[in-house]
Each structure stands twice: as structure tokens, then as C-alpha cells.
DOSE-286229 format. One line per field, with one value per residue (C-alpha): x, y, z negated; residue number from 1. Coordinates in steps of 0.2 Angstrom, whole numbers. Layout:
% DOSE-286229
c1 <- c(X	...)
c2 <- c(Y	...)
c3 <- c(Z	...)
k <- c(NUM	...)
END
This chain:
% DOSE-286229
c1 <- c(-119	-136	-146	-161	-173	-162	-164	-150	-148	-146	-141	-147	-136	-141	-144	-160	-174	-185	-172	-170	-189	-190	-175	-183	-199	-190	-182	-198	-204	-190	-195	-176	-171	-172	-168	-160	-159	-156	-143	-141	-122	-107	-103	-120	-118	-101	-108	-123	-113	-104	-121	-129	-123	-126	-123	-124	-123	-131	-123	-123	-107	-110	-115	-110	-100	-92	-94	-98	-80	-72	-86	-83	-65	-69	-83	-71	-57	-69	-81	-72	-87	-99	-102	-104	-114	-111	-126	-125	-136	-122	-111	-93	-78	-68	-81	-81	-63	-62	-76	-67	-51	-60	-67	-84	-91	-101	-109	-127	-136	-151	-161	-158	-175	-182	-180	-163	-158	-164	-155	-139	-140	-142	-127	-116	-120	-113	-98	-101	-96	-111	-112	-128	-139	-132	-122	-107	-112	-123	-108	-98	-112	-111	-92	-88	-84	-72	-60	-49	-48	-31	-35	-35	-17	-11	6	15	14	-5	-7	1	-10	-25	-21	-19	-36	-45	-38	-45	-29	-29	-18	-6	-5	-2	12	21	19	26	38	29	23	4	3	10	-3	-17	-12	-12	-29	-36	-28	-36	-53	-51	-46	-59	-73	-75	-80	-74	-61	-76	-81	-63	-64	-81	-74	-59	-69	-81	-67	-57	-43	-43)
c2 <- c(32	39	45	36	48	47	34	24	32	20	22	9	5	-7	-6	-16	-4	-19	-24	-5	-4	-20	-15	2	-7	-19	-5	5	-7	-3	12	15	15	28	26	42	38	25	25	14	13	16	33	39	33	42	58	57	55	72	80	68	58	39	28	12	9	-7	-10	-22	-30	-31	-14	-3	13	9	-8	-11	-15	0	11	4	8	26	28	21	33	48	43	31	32	25	6	-4	-20	-28	-36	-50	-64	-77	-83	-81	-81	-70	-56	-57	-56	-41	-33	-35	-29	-13	-10	-18	-23	-38	-47	-51	-62	-55	-69	-63	-61	-44	-45	-52	-37	-25	-34	-34	-15	-12	-24	-15	2	-5	-10	-29	-40	-47	-63	-66	-56	-64	-52	-60	-57	-73	-83	-76	-84	-100	-102	-93	-110	-114	-100	-109	-125	-131	-134	-115	-113	-108	-110	-93	-97	-101	-85	-75	-84	-81	-62	-61	-69	-57	-43	-51	-56	-70	-85	-76	-61	-71	-81	-65	-57	-72	-78	-95	-105	-104	-123	-120	-106	-117	-131	-118	-112	-130	-133	-117	-123	-140	-132	-118	-129	-119	-125	-110	-95	-84	-95	-94	-75	-77	-89	-78	-63	-73	-80	-64	-71	-57)
c3 <- c(-85	-83	-98	-105	-95	-79	-65	-56	-39	-25	-7	5	21	34	53	52	49	42	29	24	21	11	0	-3	-8	-19	-28	-30	-43	-55	-65	-69	-50	-37	-18	-14	5	19	32	47	47	36	44	40	22	20	27	16	0	4	-1	-12	-27	-28	-43	-32	-14	-7	10	24	30	48	56	71	71	54	46	27	22	30	23	6	7	12	-2	-16	-10	-11	-24	-36	-48	-36	-36	-20	-18	-1	8	20	28	26	12	20	9	21	20	1	0	11	2	-15	-8	-2	-19	-19	-36	-29	-15	-12	1	10	3	-14	-23	-27	-46	-44	-32	-45	-59	-48	-45	-64	-67	-54	-62	-78	-69	-70	-56	-46	-36	-25	-37	-53	-64	-72	-90	-87	-82	-97	-109	-99	-100	-116	-125	-111	-114	-126	-115	-112	-94	-92	-98	-81	-75	-70	-52	-53	-63	-49	-36	-46	-48	-29	-26	-38	-27	-12	-4	10	9	21	10	-5	4	10	-7	-17	-4	-2	12	16	13	-5	-8	-1	-13	-28	-23	-23	-40	-46	-39	-49	-65	-65	-59	-43	-26	-16	-17	-22	-36	-42	-43	-52	-65	-68	-71	-82	-93	-94	-83	-70)
k <- c(1	2	3	4	5	6	7	8	9	10	11	12	13	14	15	16	17	18	19	20	21	22	23	24	25	26	27	28	29	30	31	32	33	34	35	36	37	38	39	40	41	42	43	44	45	46	47	48	49	50	51	52	53	54	55	56	57	58	59	60	61	62	63	64	65	66	67	68	69	70	71	72	73	74	75	76	77	78	79	80	81	82	83	84	85	86	87	88	89	90	91	92	93	94	95	96	97	98	99	100	101	102	103	104	105	106	107	108	109	110	111	112	113	114	115	116	117	118	119	120	121	122	123	124	125	126	127	128	129	130	131	132	133	134	135	136	137	138	139	140	141	142	143	144	145	146	147	148	149	150	151	152	153	154	155	156	157	158	159	160	161	162	163	164	165	166	167	168	169	170	171	172	173	174	175	176	177	178	179	180	181	182	183	184	185	186	187	188	189	190	191	192	193	194	195	196	197	198	199	200	201	202	203	204	205	206	207	208	209	210	211	212	213	214)
END
């Protein structure tokens, strides 16, 4: 945690120079935020972190040389205290699952508004999960009353599938781990969506974190 007089140090990583400039401009408005550098690919980010400390890395998913997911994995291995927010121009569950598995604390769309980006960086620095700019603390408040709902009394198998989803596992991974068919895993995932009021695998993970089920 930074002290009251310190800024949250942010490293920006994207192969689009215009996106990097826009992100840097967005961060400059926050008095508590400091952009310590910009990189055009994951390899540059890993190299820079050998000489400079960052509290939060905001990083694109699709990049040359070393993509965001691989770079996240490397960063979390060498700098576990550094939080990583993935950045993408599309909402893709597969990319989200891979990012979570690699150790990312959250996922942002490039369409995220500047103020939401700044809030997401602050939330990530506190270790909160973030989805498209909205820290999960907001979801906790919205769903706090649901925690005691009988609908959330999960069966043991549902609990195992949920735990695997929260780790970013694919249906094939879950099937192999739990010795199930992929069709059985798919059915369990759909049941979790229904019971948690989610419309995607990503929202299952979000609801699980918000309700303290992860």
C-alpha cells in the first residue's frame, strides 16, 4: 500500500501509440496516480519492471513479441505484489479466463470511460477484482442481501465447478480435473449461471467474488 503522500505507480502497455497516449492522459487527471512508463509489448513491460516498480500494470491482451496473458504470467511470477489489469477492445470470455488464470486482478474494455479507468486502477491497487471499470465492491453492495439465499446453497459438484471457473479453467480443464464429460461440465456451468443470475462465465466469476463464494 502506498502512503497518503505517495501516488499509485501505473505502467501502461499497448502496441497502439494512440491508446497509450490516451491512457496516460486519463491517468494524469488523478492526483493520486502516476504513469511511470509506457511499453509497446509484454516483453518491454517485463524488462522495464526489472528497473522500475509499478503498483498496477494496465496491459493490452493482443500484442506482438509477448502477449498480455503471457506477460501477466511472467510479471506475477517475478513481481507478485504488482496488480495487472487486462485491456481489450472486445468482451471475450476466453481471454478473460486466460487472464484470470495468469493472475490478472481484472479486465477492462478499451471503451471504459476515463473516470472508470482511474477508479479501476485504484480498486486494483487495493486488491479488488475489477470488471470493465467497475470494482467488485460495488457488486458486493448490490448483492449483499442475496448471500443468505437458499438458491446459493450449492451442491458439492457445483461448488467444485465454480472453484475451477474462478481459477480460469476451461470446460475441458474442469472435465479432466473432476473426471466428468464436457457436456456435464457445460450443464453445471449453465446451472450456475441460472442460480447466480449470470449471463456468462465471466459474470459467474464476478458474482462469486461479490458474494464471497470464491
